[in-house]
N, C-alpha and C positions, 0 to 999 in steps of 0.2 A: 395263824397265831392262836395261841390258848388264851383263855380267857383268864385274866390276872384276879386274885383272891382279895385284893386290897382295893380301898377306893383311893384315887389320887385326885387331890383337888388344886386348881388354880387360883393362889393367892395373887390376884393383880395388883393390889396394894404393894405387896412385899416384892414383885417381880419372881415369884418362884412358884413351882409346882411342890405340893406336900403330899407326903404319904404317911400317916400317922401310924404308931407300932407300938402298942402298949407302953404308951408315957413317954415314947420318942417319935421323932420327925425325922422322916430321911427328905432330902429337900434337892431339887434342880434349879438353879437359879439361871435367871435369863434377863437379859436387856432388849427393850422394845425398838423396832426401827420401822418404819412404814413398810408394811407388807411382810415383815420379817421378824423371828424372835432369834436373838445371838443366845445361845445356850452355852454359859459360863463354866459352872461348877454343879457337880453333884456330890452330894456327902450322905453317906449312910452310917448311922450308928453303929459303932465297932461291933456290939454285940448282934447286930443283924447282918453282918458281911458274909459273903457266900453262900446267901439263902435265896439269892435271885431277885432280892429287894431293889438294887438298882435297875435292873433288867426291867422290872415291872413299872417302876416309875419312868424310864426312859419311854419305854412302849407307849405309856398313857398319855405322856407330853407330846410324843411325836403323833399319835393319834388326833389328840386336840389341836394340834398346829394344823394339820390337814382337813381336820373338820371345820377349822376356820378360814380355811384359803389360804393361809399363810406358808412361807418358806421358813427355813430356819437355818442358821450357821453354828456349826458345832467348832467350839473353842475349847471344850472340855475334853480331855484325852480319854476318859471313859466313853463318852458318847463318841467320839471319833472312831474308836475301836467298834462299838456297837453296830455303827453303820457300816463300816466295812465287812461286819459278819452278816449284815442283813441290808444286802443291796437294793432291796426293793423300796427303802427310804430315800436313796440317793436322787432320785428325781426331786424332791423337795428342798435339797440343800443348796443354798444360798450361796455362790461363790465368792461374794463380797466384790469389793470395788479396787 
């Protein structure tokens, strides 16, 4: 996996990962459950679409989830497609109840 050029921060109070972009912010929203983050929505500002920003955001979020010893449940279609293309993350997927 290549190094991401931007910094992604976990805004725990806002329940979202944030990637600042020249006055805009790309976000990945989540809900907390014990041992699991439910990834609900990804937003990339229109002027940054198609530049790999969503990929950077998702990779950083999944790495953070792994580092914290958590699992994740993807509800966002962008993240579902990402995991389908990157099966190395499937071991962390929480299948839900």
